N, C-alpha and C positions, 0 to 999 in steps of 0.2 A: 975121723973114721974113714977108712979106705974102702974101696969097692968090694974087696973080698969079704971083709967083715960085715959090710952093709948087706951084701947078698945072703950071708949066713943068717942075718937077723930078720929077714923079710917075714918068715912064718911067725916069729915071735911078735912082730909088729901087727900083723893081720889078726892074730889071736889075742891081741892086747895083753901080752904077758911080758912086756918089756918095762924095765925100771925107767923112771922119768928122765934121768940124765942120759941114758943110752938112747931113749926114744928121741930126745932133742937132737942128739948128734946124728941119729939115723935120718930124721926129717930134714935137717940141714943138708946132709949129703945127697939124699934122694932129690931134693929140689934143685941141686946144683949139678947133678950128674945124669945125663940123658940115659946112659946105659943102665944105671941102677933103677931109674924110674921105669924103664922098659921091663926090667926083670920083675919089679914090684907089680906092674900091670899084668904081666903074664901069670905070675903066681896068684894074684887076686882073681884073675879069670878062672884058673883051675880050681881054686879053693872055694870061691863064693859064687861066681857068676854061673858056673855050670849048673849048680843047684837051682838057680833062678830060671835058667833056660828050661830045665826039666819041668818046672811049674808054670812055664809060659809067662813068666813075669818080665815086664819091660824094665830095662835098667840102662844107666849111663855110667860106664866104667870110669871114665875120666872124672866126671863130677863126683862120684862116690869116693874115689881115691883122694881127690882134692879135699873133700869134706873130712875124711878120716885124718889126713895130714893136718888140716886146720884145727881139728879137735885136739890133736897132740900138742900143737903150739899153744892153744888156749889153756890146756891143762897146766902148762909151764907158767903162763901168765898168772893164772889163779893161784898156783902154788907160791909164786913170788909175792903176790899181793897178801896172801895169808901170812907169810913169813914177816912181811913188813908190818902188818897189822899186829901180829903177836909182839914184835919188837916194841911198837909204840905202847901197847898195853903194859908190857913188862916194864918199860921205862917209866910210865906213869905210876905204876905200883911202887917202884923203887923210890920215886920222888916223894910219894905220900908217906912211905915208911921212913924216909930220911927226915921229913919235916916233923914227924912225931917223935 
C-alpha cells in the first residue's frame, strides 16, 4: 500500500469499516511511514479528539492510536488462529470419516 492509498483509507480505518486484508496493509504502512502516521494522527484529532475536548475529557492521542493499531493486528492474529483451528477440526473429521 502506498502513501496516497493509505491516506485515502484513514477515515475507513478510524470508522472501522475496512476489510481485514486492507486493514493489515494499512497498519503495516502507517507503522513504517512517518508522514502517514502524522496524517492518521491529524484526522484522528479532527474526528474523535475534538469531541472529547468539548466534553472536557482527558485523552492521549498517541496511546489511543497505538491501541487502535494493535487491535487491528490482534484481529488478524485471531482470524489466523481460527482458520488454523478450523483446518484441524476439518482434518480430524475427514480422518474419522475415512476410518469408517
